[in-house]
N, C-alpha and C positions, 0 to 999 in steps of 0.2 A: 031639166031638174035631175033626171036620172044620171046624166053625164057628170054633174057636180057631185052627186053622192058616190059615184064610182071613183072619181078623182080623190075625194076625201078618204074613201076606204083604202085606196092604194097608198096614199100618203101615210095613213095610220099604220098600215101593214109594214111599210118600209121603216117607219120610225120604231115600231115594235121590234123588228129584226135588228136594227142598229143598236137599240138599247140592250137587248139580250146579249148581243155579241160583245158589248163593251162594259159589262158589269164590273169587271176588275178595274178598268180605267176610272169608272165613276166612283168606286169606293176609294181609290187613291186620291182622286180630286176632292172628294168630300173630306177625307182626313186632312189633306193639305189646307183646305179652307178653314176647318175647325182649328187647326194649329195656328193659322194666321190670326183668326179672330181672338182666340184665347190669349195669344202672345200680345196682341195689341191692347186688349182690355187690361191685362196685368201691368203692362208698361204704363198705360194711362193712369191706372189707379195708383201706381207707385210714384209717378212723377208729378201729377196734378196736385198743387198745394191744397191742403185742407182735407183731402180724402183720407189720408193716413197721418196721424199725429206722430211724427218721427221722434219727437222728444219723449213722449210717453212710451213708445216702442223701445227706445234706447234705455229708458229707465227699467222697463220690464225685463229686457234681455240682458242687461248688464254688460259683462265683457264678451258675451257671445253675439253682440250686435252685428259684428262683421258677417256673421252667418246669414243675416237677412239679405245682404247683397248677393250671396251665392244663390239663395233661394229665388230671389228676384230674377237673376240672370238666367237661371235654368227654366223658369216659368214664364219669362217675359220675352226678351229679345231672342233667346235661343229657339223657343217655339216658333216665333215669327220667322226666323231665318230658315229653320227646318221646313216649315210650311211653304215658304216661298220657293225653296229648292225642290220640294216635292212637286209643286205646281209647275215649275219651270222645266225640270228634267224628266220626271217620271210620268207625268200626266199628259 
């Protein structure tokens, strides 16, 4: 029983040292994951039929409707790509 407690304590100590040493890496990984999740959600919201009424949006925006595609690209696939690059190369 005492040997198991000692092993668990050693494992927790090693884990604690590892996590303290890699705080910057964890922050970068979390930022990458957040970018991927937000990019995926924005892409799904924009492309799943029925979630956004594009006809009404076109009517509201008028001749500035093409700006919607720029906003979509910067908040959808671009965040997804940046998040994937962060997770691949920086983390």
